VEXMAR-483316 format. One record per residue (C-alpha): residue number from 1; chain; x negated, z, y. Coordinates in nm, 2 decimals. Last residue first. Layout:
<recs>
    nr   kette        u        w        v
   NUM       A        X        Z        Y
...
</recs>
This chain:
<recs>
    nr   kette        u        w        v
   464       A    -8.36    13.31    10.19
   463       A    -8.47    13.62    10.36
   462       A    -8.20    13.87    10.45
   461       A    -8.26    13.92    10.81
   460       A    -8.35    14.19    11.05
   459       A    -8.38    14.05    11.40
   458       A    -8.54    14.18    11.72
   457       A    -8.47    14.40    12.02
   456       A    -8.16    14.52    11.83
   455       A    -7.92    14.49    12.13
   454       A    -8.08    14.16    12.23
   453       A    -8.03    14.02    11.88
   452       A    -7.67    14.14    11.86
   451       A    -7.58    13.99    12.20
   450       A    -7.76    13.66    12.13
   449       A    -7.55    13.60    11.82
   448       A    -7.71    13.32    11.62
   447       A    -7.52    12.99    11.58
   446       A    -7.44    12.92    11.21
   445       A    -7.59    12.63    11.03
   444       A    -7.44    12.45    10.73
   443       A    -7.67    12.34    10.45
   442       A    -7.53    12.59    10.20
   441       A    -7.18    12.44    10.26
   440       A    -7.12    12.33     9.91
   439       A    -7.43    12.12     9.88
   438       A    -7.23    11.87     9.66
   437       A    -7.03    11.77     9.97
   436       A    -7.35    11.67    10.15
   435       A    -7.46    11.46     9.86
   434       A    -7.13    11.27     9.86
   433       A    -7.14    11.21    10.24
   432       A    -7.51    11.09    10.21
   431       A    -7.44    10.81     9.96
   430       A    -7.45    10.53    10.22
   429       A    -7.74    10.68    10.42
   428       A    -7.94    10.72    10.10
   427       A    -7.88    10.35    10.00
   426       A    -8.00    10.24    10.35
   425       A    -8.32    10.44    10.32
   424       A    -8.39    10.31     9.97
   423       A    -8.35     9.95    10.09
   422       A    -8.59    10.01    10.38
   421       A    -8.84    10.18    10.15
   420       A    -8.85     9.89     9.91
   419       A    -8.87     9.61    10.18
   418       A    -9.15     9.78    10.37
   417       A    -9.34     9.86    10.05
   416       A    -9.31     9.51     9.92
   415       A    -9.44     9.36    10.25
   414       A    -9.73     9.61    10.27
   413       A    -9.84     9.51     9.92
   412       A    -9.80     9.14    10.00
   411       A   -10.00     9.15    10.32
   410       A   -10.28     9.37    10.16
   409       A   -10.38     9.11     9.90
   408       A   -10.22     9.04     9.56
   407       A   -10.51     9.10     9.32
   406       A   -10.73     9.35     9.50
   405       A   -10.41     9.49     9.67
   404       A   -10.29     9.60     9.33
   403       A   -10.48     9.92     9.37
   402       A   -10.26    10.03     9.66
   401       A    -9.96    10.03     9.43
   400       A   -10.13    10.24     9.16
   399       A   -10.26    10.49     9.42
   398       A    -9.92    10.52     9.58
   397       A    -9.76    10.57     9.24
   396       A    -9.99    10.87     9.18
   395       A    -9.90    11.01     9.52
   394       A    -9.53    10.94     9.47
   393       A    -9.52    11.12     9.13
   392       A    -9.69    11.43     9.27
   391       A    -9.48    11.42     9.59
   390       A    -9.16    11.42     9.38
   389       A    -9.31    11.71     9.19
   388       A    -9.34    11.88     9.53
   387       A    -8.96    11.93     9.52
   386       A    -8.99    12.07     9.17
   385       A    -9.24    12.33     9.31
   384       A    -8.99    12.42     9.58
   383       A    -8.74    12.46     9.31
   382       A    -8.97    12.71     9.14
   381       A    -9.00    12.89     9.47
   380       A    -8.62    12.90     9.52
   379       A    -8.54    13.01     9.17
   378       A    -8.36    13.34     9.23
   377       A    -8.22    13.21     9.56
   376       A    -8.03    12.92     9.42
   375       A    -8.17    12.61     9.59
   374       A    -7.97    12.48     9.89
   373       A    -8.12    12.66    10.19
   372       A    -8.49    12.70    10.09
   371       A    -8.49    12.35     9.94
   370       A    -8.33    12.20    10.26
   369       A    -8.59    12.35    10.49
   368       A    -8.87    12.18    10.29
   367       A    -8.67    11.86    10.31
   366       A    -8.62    11.88    10.68
   365       A    -8.99    11.94    10.73
   364       A    -9.06    11.62    10.53
   363       A    -8.78    11.37    10.61
   362       A    -8.70    11.32    10.98
   361       A    -9.05    11.43    11.10
   360       A    -9.21    11.20    10.84
   359       A    -9.01    10.90    10.95
   358       A    -9.12    10.95    11.31
   357       A    -9.47    10.98    11.19
   356       A    -9.45    10.66    10.99
   355       A    -9.32    10.49    11.31
   354       A    -9.62    10.61    11.51
   353       A    -9.87    10.55    11.23
   352       A    -9.76    10.18    11.21
   351       A    -9.80    10.16    11.59
   350       A   -10.16    10.29    11.56
   349       A   -10.24    10.04    11.28
   348       A   -10.12     9.75    11.49
   347       A   -10.29     9.88    11.80
   346       A   -10.63     9.87    11.63
   345       A   -10.65     9.49    11.66
   344       A   -10.71     9.32    11.32
   343       A   -11.05     9.18    11.22
   342       A   -11.14     8.85    11.05
   341       A   -10.96     8.61    11.28
   340       A   -10.67     8.46    11.08
   339       A   -10.66     8.70    10.78
   338       A   -10.72     9.00    11.01
   337       A   -10.43     8.88    11.23
   336       A   -10.18     8.83    10.94
   335       A   -10.28     9.17    10.79
   334       A   -10.23     9.35    11.12
   333       A    -9.89     9.20    11.17
   332       A    -9.79     9.30    10.82
   331       A    -9.91     9.65    10.90
   330       A    -9.67     9.64    11.19
   329       A    -9.38     9.57    10.95
   328       A    -9.51     9.87    10.75
   327       A    -9.40    10.10    11.03
   326       A    -9.04     9.96    11.02
   325       A    -9.02    10.07    10.65
   324       A    -9.13    10.42    10.74
   323       A    -8.86    10.44    11.01
   322       A    -8.60    10.34    10.76
   321       A    -8.72    10.60    10.51
   320       A    -8.70    10.87    10.77
   319       A    -8.35    10.77    10.87
   318       A    -8.24    10.82    10.51
   317       A    -8.39    11.17    10.53
   316       A    -8.19    11.26    10.84
   315       A    -7.88    11.13    10.69
   314       A    -7.94    11.32    10.36
   313       A    -7.98    11.65    10.56
   312       A    -7.66    11.60    10.76
   311       A    -7.68    11.50    11.12
   310       A    -7.64    11.80    11.36
   309       A    -7.33    11.76    11.57
   308       A    -7.20    12.12    11.58
   307       A    -7.31    12.17    11.94
   306       A    -7.58    12.43    11.86
   305       A    -7.69    12.21    11.57
   304       A    -7.74    11.91    11.80
   303       A    -7.96    12.11    12.04
   302       A    -8.15    12.27    11.75
   301       A    -8.21    11.93    11.58
   300       A    -8.32    11.77    11.91
   299       A    -8.55    12.06    12.00
   298       A    -8.73    12.04    11.67
   297       A    -8.75    11.67    11.70
   296       A    -8.90    11.69    12.05
   295       A    -9.12    11.98    11.96
   294       A    -9.25    11.77    11.66
   293       A    -9.32    11.46    11.87
   292       A    -9.66    11.54    12.03
   291       A    -9.80    11.74    11.74
   290       A    -9.67    11.49    11.49
   289       A    -9.80    11.20    11.70
   288       A   -10.14    11.35    11.70
   287       A   -10.14    11.41    11.33
   286       A   -10.04    11.05    11.25
   285       A   -10.30    10.93    11.50
   284       A   -10.55    11.15    11.33
   283       A   -10.57    10.91    11.04
   282       A   -10.76    10.68    11.27
   281       A   -11.04    10.94    11.30
   280       A   -11.13    10.90    10.94
   279       A   -11.26    10.54    11.00
   278       A   -11.52    10.66    11.25
   277       A   -11.49    10.50    11.59
   276       A   -11.75    10.23    11.67
   275       A   -11.93    10.25    12.00
   274       A   -11.90    10.40    12.35
   273       A   -11.66    10.15    12.50
   272       A   -11.44    10.10    12.19
   271       A   -11.51     9.94    11.85
   270       A   -11.28    10.00    11.56
   269       A   -11.18     9.64    11.49
   268       A   -10.98     9.67    11.17
   267       A   -11.06     9.49    10.85
   266       A   -11.30     9.70    10.64
   265       A   -11.25    10.07    10.73
   264       A   -10.90    10.02    10.85
   263       A   -10.81     9.85    10.52
   262       A   -10.98    10.13    10.32
   261       A   -10.77    10.40    10.50
   260       A   -10.46    10.19    10.48
   259       A   -10.51    10.15    10.11
   258       A   -10.57    10.52    10.04
   257       A   -10.53    10.81    10.29
   256       A   -10.25    10.63    10.48
   255       A   -10.11    10.47    10.17
   254       A    -9.96    10.81    10.13
   253       A    -9.66    10.71    10.34
   252       A    -9.54    10.43    10.10
   251       A    -9.54    10.63     9.78
   250       A    -9.43    10.93    10.00
   249       A    -9.10    10.77    10.10
   248       A    -9.01    10.62     9.76
   247       A    -9.07    10.95     9.59
   246       A    -8.86    11.12     9.85
   245       A    -8.57    10.90     9.74
   244       A    -8.60    11.05     9.39
   243       A    -8.63    11.40     9.54
   242       A    -8.29    11.35     9.70
   241       A    -8.13    11.32     9.36
   240       A    -8.33    11.62     9.22
   239       A    -8.23    11.84     9.52
   238       A    -7.87    11.73     9.49
   237       A    -7.86    11.82     9.11
   236       A    -7.98    12.18     9.20
   235       A    -7.69    12.21     9.45
   234       A    -7.44    12.08     9.20
   233       A    -7.57    12.33     8.94
   232       A    -7.54    12.61     9.19
   231       A    -7.17    12.52     9.26
   230       A    -7.09    12.52     8.89
   229       A    -7.24    12.87     8.86
   228       A    -7.58    12.92     8.70
   227       A    -7.72    13.12     8.41
   226       A    -7.43    13.30     8.27
   225       A    -7.25    13.64     8.30
   224       A    -6.90    13.55     8.42
   223       A    -6.76    13.69     8.74
   222       A    -6.81    13.38     8.95
   221       A    -7.17    13.31     8.83
   220       A    -7.33    13.45     9.15
   219       A    -7.14    13.78     9.09
   218       A    -7.25    13.80     8.73
   217       A    -7.61    13.72     8.82
   216       A    -7.61    13.99     9.09
   215       A    -7.47    14.25     8.85
   214       A    -7.74    14.16     8.59
   213       A    -8.00    14.22     8.86
   212       A    -8.19    13.94     9.02
   211       A    -8.57    13.95     8.99
   210       A    -8.73    13.79     9.30
   209       A    -9.11    13.86     9.30
   208       A    -9.25    14.10     9.56
   207       A    -9.42    14.06     9.89
   206       A    -9.28    13.73    10.00
   205       A    -9.12    13.88    10.31
   204       A    -9.19    14.25    10.31
   203       A    -9.29    14.28    10.68
   202       A    -9.44    13.95    10.77
   201       A    -9.61    14.02    11.10
   200       A    -9.79    14.35    11.06
   199       A    -9.86    14.34    10.69
   198       A    -9.97    13.98    10.69
   197       A   -10.21    14.01    10.99
   196       A   -10.56    14.06    10.84
   195       A   -10.51    13.89    10.50
   194       A   -10.36    13.58    10.66
   193       A   -10.62    13.55    10.93
   192       A   -10.91    13.59    10.69
   191       A   -10.76    13.34    10.44
   190       A   -10.72    13.07    10.71
   189       A   -11.08    13.11    10.82
   188       A   -11.20    13.07    10.46
   187       A   -10.99    12.76    10.42
   186       A   -11.17    12.61    10.72
   185       A   -11.51    12.70    10.58
   184       A   -11.43    12.52    10.25
   183       A   -11.35    12.20    10.44
   182       A   -11.70    12.23    10.60
   181       A   -11.84    12.20    10.25
   180       A   -11.67    11.87    10.18
   179       A   -11.79    11.72    10.51
   178       A   -12.15    11.83    10.45
   177       A   -12.12    11.68    10.10
   176       A   -12.05    11.34    10.24
   175       A   -12.35    11.34    10.47
   174       A   -12.42    11.34    10.84
   173       A   -12.22    11.06    11.00
   172       A   -11.94    10.99    10.76
   171       A   -11.90    11.33    10.61
   170       A   -11.97    11.53    10.92
   169       A   -11.72    11.31    11.12
   168       A   -11.45    11.34    10.85
   167       A   -11.49    11.71    10.80
   166       A   -11.48    11.80    11.17
   165       A   -11.25    11.53    11.33
   164       A   -11.04    11.45    11.02
   163       A   -11.01    11.81    10.93
   162       A   -10.93    11.93    11.28
   161       A   -10.66    11.66    11.31
   160       A   -10.51    11.76    10.96
   159       A   -10.51    12.12    11.07
   158       A   -10.31    12.03    11.38
   157       A   -10.09    11.84    11.14
   156       A   -10.00    12.12    10.91
   155       A    -9.96    12.36    11.20
   154       A    -9.71    12.11    11.36
   153       A    -9.52    12.12    11.03
   152       A    -9.46    12.49    11.08
   151       A    -9.29    12.40    11.41
   150       A    -9.08    12.15    11.22
   149       A    -9.01    12.41    10.96
   148       A    -8.89    12.65    11.23
   147       A    -8.67    12.38    11.39
   146       A    -8.49    12.33    11.06
   145       A    -8.45    12.71    11.03
   144       A    -8.33    12.78    11.38
   143       A    -7.96    12.72    11.29
   142       A    -7.96    13.04    11.08
   141       A    -7.70    12.97    10.80
   140       A    -7.87    13.20    10.55
   139       A    -8.09    13.45    10.73
   138       A    -8.44    13.34    10.84
   137       A    -8.80    13.47    10.77
   136       A    -8.77    13.38    10.40
   135       A    -8.76    13.01    10.49
   134       A    -9.12    13.03    10.61
   133       A    -9.20    13.23    10.30
   132       A    -9.09    12.93    10.09
   131       A    -9.34    12.70    10.25
   130       A    -9.62    12.96    10.19
   129       A    -9.51    12.98     9.83
   128       A    -9.49    12.61     9.74
   127       A    -9.84    12.52     9.87
   126       A   -10.06    12.81     9.78
   125       A   -10.03    12.87     9.40
   124       A   -10.04    12.50     9.30
   123       A   -10.29    12.43     9.57
   122       A   -10.54    12.66     9.40
   121       A   -10.50    12.47     9.07
   120       A   -10.56    12.13     9.22
   119       A   -10.84    12.25     9.44
   118       A   -11.02    12.43     9.16
   117       A   -11.00    12.12     8.94
   116       A   -11.13    11.89     9.22
   115       A   -11.43    12.12     9.25
   114       A   -11.50    12.09     8.88
   113       A   -11.47    11.71     8.90
   112       A   -11.73    11.70     9.18
   111       A   -11.94    11.96     9.01
   110       A   -11.98    11.72     8.72
   109       A   -12.08    11.43     8.95
   108       A   -12.34    11.65     9.13
   107       A   -12.44    11.68     9.49
   106       A   -12.29    12.03     9.56
   105       A   -12.05    12.03     9.85
   104       A   -11.76    11.97     9.61
   103       A   -11.83    12.33     9.48
   102       A   -11.77    12.46     9.83
   101       A   -11.43    12.28     9.85
   100       A   -11.33    12.42     9.51
    99       A   -11.42    12.77     9.60
    98       A   -11.21    12.77     9.91
    97       A   -10.93    12.62     9.71
    96       A   -10.94    12.90     9.45
    95       A   -10.94    13.17     9.73
    94       A   -10.65    13.00     9.91
    93       A   -10.44    12.98     9.59
    92       A   -10.50    13.35     9.51
    91       A   -10.40    13.45     9.87
    90       A   -10.09    13.24     9.86
    89       A    -9.99    13.37     9.52
    88       A   -10.02    13.73     9.64
    87       A    -9.77    13.65     9.92
    86       A    -9.52    13.46     9.71
    85       A    -9.46    13.74     9.46
    84       A    -9.66    13.81     9.14
    83       A    -9.45    13.78     8.83
    82       A    -9.13    13.58     8.82
    81       A    -9.10    13.40     9.15
    80       A    -9.47    13.37     9.21
    79       A    -9.53    13.24     8.85
    78       A    -9.25    12.98     8.89
    77       A    -9.38    12.86     9.22
    76       A    -9.74    12.82     9.09
    75       A    -9.62    12.64     8.78
    74       A    -9.41    12.39     8.99
    73       A    -9.68    12.39     9.26
    72       A    -9.92    12.22     9.00
    71       A    -9.76    11.88     9.04
    70       A    -9.83    11.83     9.41
    69       A   -10.21    11.86     9.38
    68       A   -10.18    11.66     9.05
    67       A   -10.05    11.36     9.24
    66       A   -10.32    11.39     9.51
    65       A   -10.58    11.38     9.24
    64       A   -10.43    11.11     9.03
    63       A   -10.36    10.89     9.33
    62       A   -10.71    10.93     9.47
    61       A   -10.85    10.86     9.12
    60       A   -10.66    10.53     9.10
    59       A   -10.75    10.45     9.46
    58       A   -11.12    10.48     9.39
    57       A   -11.10    10.27     9.07
    56       A   -10.90    10.00     9.25
    55       A   -11.14     9.99     9.54
    54       A   -11.44     9.96     9.31
    53       A   -11.67    10.26     9.27
    52       A   -12.00    10.31     9.46
    51       A   -12.03    10.69     9.38
    50       A   -12.15    10.79     9.72
    49       A   -12.48    10.98     9.74
    48       A   -12.58    10.88    10.09
    47       A   -12.51    10.51    10.03
    46       A   -12.30    10.30     9.78
    45       A   -11.97    10.41     9.93
    44       A   -11.65    10.35     9.73
    43       A   -11.60    10.71     9.61
    42       A   -11.70    10.86     9.94
    41       A   -11.46    10.64    10.14
    40       A   -11.18    10.71     9.89
    39       A   -11.23    11.09     9.93
    38       A   -11.32    11.13    10.29
    37       A   -10.98    11.15    10.44
    36       A   -10.86    11.37    10.16
    35       A   -11.14    11.62    10.21
    34       A   -11.05    11.67    10.58
    33       A   -10.69    11.66    10.49
    32       A   -10.71    11.95    10.24
    31       A   -10.95    12.17    10.44
    30       A   -10.77    12.13    10.77
    29       A   -10.45    12.17    10.57
    28       A   -10.56    12.52    10.47
    27       A   -10.66    12.59    10.83
    26       A   -10.32    12.49    10.97
    25       A   -10.13    12.66    10.69
    24       A   -10.28    13.00    10.79
    23       A   -10.20    12.94    11.16
    22       A    -9.84    12.83    11.10
    21       A    -9.79    13.12    10.85
    20       A    -9.91    13.35    11.12
    19       A    -9.69    13.18    11.38
    18       A    -9.38    13.21    11.16
    17       A    -9.45    13.58    11.12
    16       A    -9.37    13.62    11.49
    15       A    -9.01    13.56    11.41
    14       A    -8.86    13.27    11.62
    13       A    -8.71    13.23    11.96
    12       A    -8.99    13.43    12.12
    11       A    -8.76    13.69    12.27
    10       A    -8.59    13.71    11.93
     9       A    -8.91    13.81    11.77
     8       A    -8.95    14.12    11.99
     7       A    -8.94    14.36    11.71
     6       A    -9.09    14.24    11.39
     5       A    -8.88    14.05    11.13
     4       A    -8.77    14.25    10.83
     3       A    -8.75    14.05    10.51
     2       A    -8.54    14.12    10.21
     1       A    -8.58    13.94     9.88
</recs>
C-alpha cells in the first residue's frame, strides 16, 4: 500500500492526514464512551426506564458487550485487507454504529439488544482499520510513529471527555435514551468530516486492499514461495505473546466503566460546592489526564528515539502494567475509607485514574504502533484485529472479575487486580530482551532526514 502525504506535512511534524483521523476517531469515541459510561448505570437503575438489574448481571452484560466490541475487529480487519480496503471499512463501520446508537434511543428492550448488535458489528469494521491507517501515513522506521499514535490517542480521549459530559449528563439528568441518542449524533459528525476531507488529506492511504503479488511473496519468504518467512513467524508470535500481557492490563483497566463506575456511584462522596457531580464525569479524569500527559509522553518517546535511547516496546508495556498496579493501591485506600465512614474521598479515585492513565499511555498507543511495525504488511489489519482480540478477552474477564465484588467485596477485588497486574508487569520487563530480539529490527526507528523533507516540501512514504 502506498500513501502520499500532502505537501507541507513536514512543517507540521506529522502528515495532515493524522489530524483527520484524529478528528474522526474523536467523534467515534465520543459515541462509544458516552454510551459505555451510561451502560451499567442504566442497567442497574430502577427509574426513568432503567432495567433494574443486579450489579453482577449488569457487569456481566457490560463485559460481554465490550468484549464483543473488540472481537469483531478480527473479521473487519480481514475483510478490509482482502476485499474492500481500510477506508471503505471505516465508513461502513461508522454508518452501522450511528444506526446502533440511534436504535438504543428507542425505549424498548428488544431495540436495546438490536442497537448493541449494530454497535458490535460496526466497531469491527471501524476500529482496526482507522488505527492501521495511522500507521499507513509513515514509512517503516519513521521515529515519529509512536508519537503519532500518542497524538491519535489524544483524539480518543477528547472524544471520551465529550461523551461523558454530553451523553453522560443527558442520560443521568434528562433520560437514559437521550444520552444514547446523542452518541449517534457524535458518530454522524465524525462521518461527515471523514467523507469530506479523506481525498484531500489521506491521498491513497487505506484506499485499496493489500494483495501481494507472487513475486512479493517469494521475496518476503527468502526466495521460496511460501506463506511466511521465519522472521515473519517470529514477529507474529511476539504479537500474540505481548497480547497475553495486554489481557491482564485491560482486565484491570476496564473496571473503570464497570466496578469502579458503580463504586463511585454508590460509595464515593461526589459533592462539591454547587452540588453532586454526575458519576459519569469521574471517568473524564482518565481522559483529562490523557490529554494533559499525551504530549509529554509523545515528546519523551520522540526525544529518546532521536538519541537512540528509546525503551523497547516490551519495556514500555511492562511499565504500563506496573503503573496500573499502583493505581489500584489507591482504590484499596478508597475501599478502606468507605468501609470505615460510609463514603470515600474523591481524591482516591482521581489518583487511581492518574496512574491508570500513565499506564495506558505506556501500553495502548505503543501497542497500536507496534502492530503496524511488526506485523507482516499483507496481514497488518488482520493482526490489528488479533490485537483487539486481547481487548475482547480482557473486557469479558473484567466483567466477570467485577461481578465477584458482590461476594468478596471491592477491597479484595482491587487487591487481587493490583497484585496480578504488578506481577505481569515485572514478568514482561524480565522477558523484554527476548521479545525485542524476535522482532528482528522491525521496531527500530530511523531519524528522518530534514534536508530531504525540506527539499520535497512534504513527504512521500510507503505506508506501513
